[in-house]
MOPAC internal coordinates of N, CA, C and O (Angstrom, degrees):
PM7 1SCF
backbone

  N    0.0000 0     0.00 0     0.00 0    0    0    0
  C    1.4584 1     0.00 0     0.00 0    1    0    0
  C    1.5083 1   106.19 1     0.00 0    2    1    0
  O    1.2310 1   121.48 1   -33.39 1    3    2    1
  N    1.3399 1   114.77 1   146.61 1    3    2    1
  C    1.4553 1   120.36 1   178.44 1    5    3    2
  C    1.5141 1   109.12 1  -136.61 1    6    5    3
  O    1.2310 1   121.42 1   -30.72 1    7    6    5
  N    1.3536 1   114.89 1   149.28 1    7    6    5
  C    1.4439 1   121.80 1   175.23 1    9    7    6
  C    1.5374 1   107.72 1  -131.21 1   10    9    7
  O    1.2310 1   120.56 1   -55.82 1   11   10    9
  N    1.2931 1   116.54 1   124.18 1   11   10    9
  C    1.4625 1   121.08 1   178.35 1   13   11   10
  C    1.5248 1   108.67 1   -87.93 1   14   13   11
  O    1.2310 1   121.45 1   -53.10 1   15   14   13
  N    1.3302 1   114.84 1   126.90 1   15   14   13
  C    1.4714 1   121.85 1   173.39 1   17   15   14
  C    1.5057 1   107.40 1  -126.27 1   18   17   15
  O    1.2310 1   119.39 1   -22.60 1   19   18   17
  N    1.3149 1   118.77 1   157.40 1   19   18   17
  C    1.4671 1   120.49 1  -178.23 1   21   19   18
  C    1.5418 1   111.78 1   -52.52 1   22   21   19
  O    1.2310 1   120.57 1   -61.90 1   23   22   21
  N    1.3382 1   116.51 1   118.10 1   23   22   21
  C    1.4485 1   121.71 1   176.42 1   25   23   22
  C    1.5159 1   115.14 1    84.67 1   26   25   23
  O    1.2310 1   119.44 1  -177.51 1   27   26   25
  N    1.3426 1   118.68 1     2.49 1   27   26   25
  C    1.4609 1   119.80 1  -175.90 1   29   27   26
  C    1.5379 1   110.29 1  -162.19 1   30   29   27
  O    1.2310 1   121.84 1   -14.53 1   31   30   29
  N    1.3108 1   114.07 1   165.47 1   31   30   29
  C    1.4648 1   122.50 1   171.92 1   33   31   30
  C    1.5092 1   107.34 1  -130.53 1   34   33   31
  O    1.2310 1   120.88 1   -50.18 1   35   34   33
  N    1.3151 1   115.92 1   129.82 1   35   34   33
  C    1.4766 1   121.05 1   176.12 1   37   35   34
  C    1.5035 1   107.58 1   -99.80 1   38   37   35
  O    1.2310 1   121.20 1   -54.03 1   39   38   37
  N    1.3482 1   115.30 1   125.97 1   39   38   37
  C    1.4519 1   122.19 1  -179.50 1   41   39   38
  C    1.5131 1   108.40 1  -114.65 1   42   41   39
  O    1.2310 1   120.52 1   -53.39 1   43   42   41
  N    1.3398 1   116.60 1   126.61 1   43   42   41
  C    1.4661 1   121.79 1   177.13 1   45   43   42
  C    1.5157 1   106.57 1  -120.04 1   46   45   43
  O    1.2310 1   120.47 1   -62.44 1   47   46   45
  N    1.3327 1   116.72 1   117.56 1   47   46   45
  C    1.4655 1   118.79 1   179.55 1   49   47   46
  C    1.5390 1   110.55 1   -73.45 1   50   49   47
  O    1.2310 1   121.41 1   -32.01 1   51   50   49
  N    1.3141 1   114.90 1   147.99 1   51   50   49
  C    1.4486 1   121.77 1   176.12 1   53   51   50
  C    1.5296 1   106.00 1  -116.61 1   54   53   51
  O    1.2310 1   120.15 1   -87.39 1   55   54   53
  N    1.3325 1   117.31 1    92.61 1   55   54   53
  C    1.4563 1   118.82 1  -174.58 1   57   55   54
  C    1.5425 1   112.15 1   -69.71 1   58   57   55
  O    1.2310 1   122.00 1   -29.16 1   59   58   57
  N    1.3250 1   113.78 1   150.84 1   59   58   57
  C    1.4697 1   120.33 1   179.87 1   61   59   58
  C    1.5247 1   109.39 1  -105.11 1   62   61   59
  O    1.2310 1   121.46 1  -141.70 1   63   62   61
  N    1.3358 1   114.81 1    38.30 1   63   62   61
  C    1.4789 1   120.61 1   178.62 1   65   63   62
  C    1.4912 1   107.76 1  -153.05 1   66   65   63
  O    1.2310 1   120.28 1   -11.32 1   67   66   65
  N    1.3339 1   117.07 1   168.68 1   67   66   65
  C    1.4805 1   121.58 1  -172.26 1   69   67   66
  C    1.5069 1   113.49 1   -75.01 1   70   69   67
  O    1.2310 1   119.24 1   147.05 1   71   70   69
  N    1.3347 1   119.05 1   -32.95 1   71   70   69
  C    1.4608 1   121.37 1  -177.04 1   73   71   70
  C    1.5051 1   111.76 1  -115.81 1   74   73   71
  O    1.2310 1   120.60 1   -37.40 1   75   74   73
  N    1.3382 1   116.47 1   142.60 1   75   74   73
  C    1.4538 1   119.95 1   174.93 1   77   75   74
  C    1.5019 1   108.70 1  -117.95 1   78   77   75
  O    1.2310 1   120.44 1   -22.29 1   79   78   77
  N    1.3172 1   116.77 1   157.71 1   79   78   77
  C    1.4709 1   121.09 1  -178.64 1   81   79   78
  C    1.5258 1   110.77 1   -68.09 1   82   81   79
  O    1.2310 1   120.95 1   -29.53 1   83   82   81
  N    1.3187 1   115.79 1   150.47 1   83   82   81
  C    1.4875 1   121.42 1  -179.21 1   85   83   82
  C    1.5163 1   110.78 1   -56.15 1   86   85   83
  O    1.2310 1   119.90 1   136.56 1   87   86   85
  N    1.3167 1   117.80 1   -43.44 1   87   86   85
  C    1.4703 1   122.09 1  -178.45 1   89   87   86
  C    1.5368 1   111.16 1   -61.41 1   90   89   87
  O    1.2310 1   120.61 1   140.79 1   91   90   89
  N    1.3248 1   116.43 1   -39.21 1   91   90   89
  C    1.4565 1   120.46 1   179.19 1   93   91   90
  C    1.5218 1   110.70 1   -67.64 1   94   93   91
  O    1.2310 1   120.93 1   137.11 1   95   94   93
  N    1.3105 1   115.82 1   -42.89 1   95   94   93
  C    1.4845 1   120.14 1   176.52 1   97   95   94
  C    1.5132 1   111.95 1   -61.65 1   98   97   95
  O    1.2310 1   120.48 1   135.60 1   99   98   97
  N    1.3293 1   116.69 1   -44.40 1   99   98   97
  C    1.4710 1   119.96 1   179.31 1  101   99   98
  C    1.5003 1   111.88 1   -63.47 1  102  101   99
  O    1.2310 1   120.38 1   144.08 1  103  102  101
  N    1.3377 1   116.87 1   -35.92 1  103  102  101
  C    1.4587 1   120.78 1   177.26 1  105  103  102
  C    1.5399 1   111.37 1   -66.13 1  106  105  103
  O    1.2310 1   120.97 1   139.02 1  107  106  105
  N    1.3160 1   115.74 1   -40.98 1  107  106  105
  C    1.4763 1   119.75 1   176.81 1  109  107  106
  C    1.5124 1   111.07 1   -62.01 1  110  109  107
  O    1.2310 1   120.21 1   135.88 1  111  110  109
  N    1.3508 1   117.21 1   -44.12 1  111  110  109
  C    1.4557 1   120.81 1  -179.71 1  113  111  110
  C    1.5190 1   109.82 1   -64.46 1  114  113  111
  O    1.2310 1   120.95 1   135.53 1  115  114  113
  N    1.3213 1   115.79 1   -44.47 1  115  114  113
  C    1.4756 1   121.25 1  -178.71 1  117  115  114
  C    1.5510 1   110.15 1   -59.39 1  118  117  115
  O    1.2310 1   120.94 1   133.10 1  119  118  117
  N    1.3469 1   115.82 1   -46.90 1  119  118  117
  C    1.4486 1   120.35 1   179.59 1  121  119  118
  C    1.5098 1   114.60 1   -66.55 1  122  121  119
  O    1.2310 1   120.88 1   154.62 1  123  122  121
  N    1.3150 1   115.92 1   -25.38 1  123  122  121
  C    1.4750 1   120.48 1  -177.76 1  125  123  122
  C    1.5386 1   111.36 1   -72.20 1  126  125  123
  O    1.2310 1   121.00 1   157.27 1  127  126  125
  N    1.3469 1   115.68 1   -22.73 1  127  126  125
  C    1.4556 1   119.63 1   179.07 1  129  127  126
  C    1.5185 1   113.23 1    86.09 1  130  129  127
  O    1.2310 1   119.56 1  -175.37 1  131  130  129
  N    1.3134 1   118.44 1     4.63 1  131  130  129
  C    1.4604 1   119.49 1   177.79 1  133  131  130
  C    1.5440 1   108.14 1   -97.92 1  134  133  131
  O    1.2310 1   120.59 1   -23.37 1  135  134  133
  N    1.2828 1   116.47 1   156.63 1  135  134  133
  C    1.4669 1   121.64 1   178.52 1  137  135  134
  C    1.5217 1   108.83 1   -76.69 1  138  137  135
  O    1.2310 1   120.91 1   -32.95 1  139  138  137
  N    1.3292 1   115.86 1   147.05 1  139  138  137
  C    1.4706 1   120.51 1  -177.71 1  141  139  138
  C    1.5433 1   110.94 1   -55.85 1  142  141  139
  O    1.2310 1   119.10 1   141.44 1  143  142  141
  N    1.3270 1   119.33 1   -38.56 1  143  142  141
  C    1.4557 1   121.59 1  -178.09 1  145  143  142
  C    1.5397 1   110.98 1   -64.45 1  146  145  143
  O    1.2310 1   119.94 1   149.77 1  147  146  145
  N    1.3207 1   117.72 1   -30.23 1  147  146  145
  C    1.4832 1   120.80 1   177.30 1  149  147  146
  C    1.5247 1   110.23 1   -67.72 1  150  149  147
  O    1.2310 1   121.17 1   144.72 1  151  150  149
  N    1.3352 1   115.37 1   -35.28 1  151  150  149
  C    1.4679 1   119.86 1  -179.54 1  153  151  150
  C    1.5037 1   111.47 1   -70.01 1  154  153  151
  O    1.2310 1   121.08 1   140.56 1  155  154  153
  N    1.3448 1   115.54 1   -39.44 1  155  154  153
  C    1.4574 1   119.27 1  -176.46 1  157  155  154
  C    1.4863 1   109.01 1   -72.69 1  158  157  155
  O    1.2310 1   120.10 1   180.00 1  159  158  157

């Protein structure tokens, strides 16, 4: 999935499996704009 915003594109992967890599998860959290502690 992608969202176009002025000056950037936000891409969120939609995995077709139960687990995603830590780096992918951290990237999703970072792009969402929420703090990691709010996600946990």
